[in-house]
C-alpha positions, 0 to 999 in steps of 0.5 A: 436249612429250612426256607420260612414260610410266607406270611400274608396274603395278598388279598388281591391276588391271593398267593403268599408272600413275607413283606406285603405292603398296604392299599388305600380301599378308597384311594387318598385322592378320592377324599375331598378337601373337606374330609376331616383329616382325623378319619380312617381311611382302611387299609388292606396287605396288597402285594406291591404288584398288585398295589401297583397295577390297583392304584394304576386302575384308582388314578386313570379312573379318580381323574375320569370320575373327576373331570364330571364332578363339580369343583364348587359342591362340599360332597366334591371339593377338590378332586376336580381340580385333582383331576384336572391338575393330572392331566396338566403338563403346567405342573409337571415334575419334570419332563418326563412327568411332563409328558406322560400327563400330555399321553394321559390328555390326549387319550381322555380327550381322545374316548370323550365325545362332544356337544351333541355326540353326548350319549344320552343312554349309558350315563351314570346316575348325577353324572348328567347335565347337573351343571345346565351346561348349553349343549353344543358346550357339552363333554361327555368322560368315556370309562370303560370297562378296560378302564376299569380291567385290572 
């Protein structure tokens, strides 16, 4: 009996697989609440391990960027709230989820810069003090190359 060759490639690792899942090019969580419900969201074929790994990275990046967005701006409506919920234990589904949310919160706050320690270099465009927050109340969320590396 001859084994059937794999049918398709994962776009991330370029290996062939019999069965692939779909990876959203822009994760669903990155779309603001103002996104039209019938907007087509691009998907690409992905193996499950790559889809899981990139999903983990995308979730972490969404939290970090979401915490820096204006919650009242229609262009980002809902994203800051998703970011806050992702690190808030009161929104946990169970005890394990509560532990994970607390750990993520500690990780992000542990890497953040507060008040006068907020660096002036390395601030992404339109992510500086766009809310006119006094210097003593400012917090900078770190997005390092490791945060984005797969």
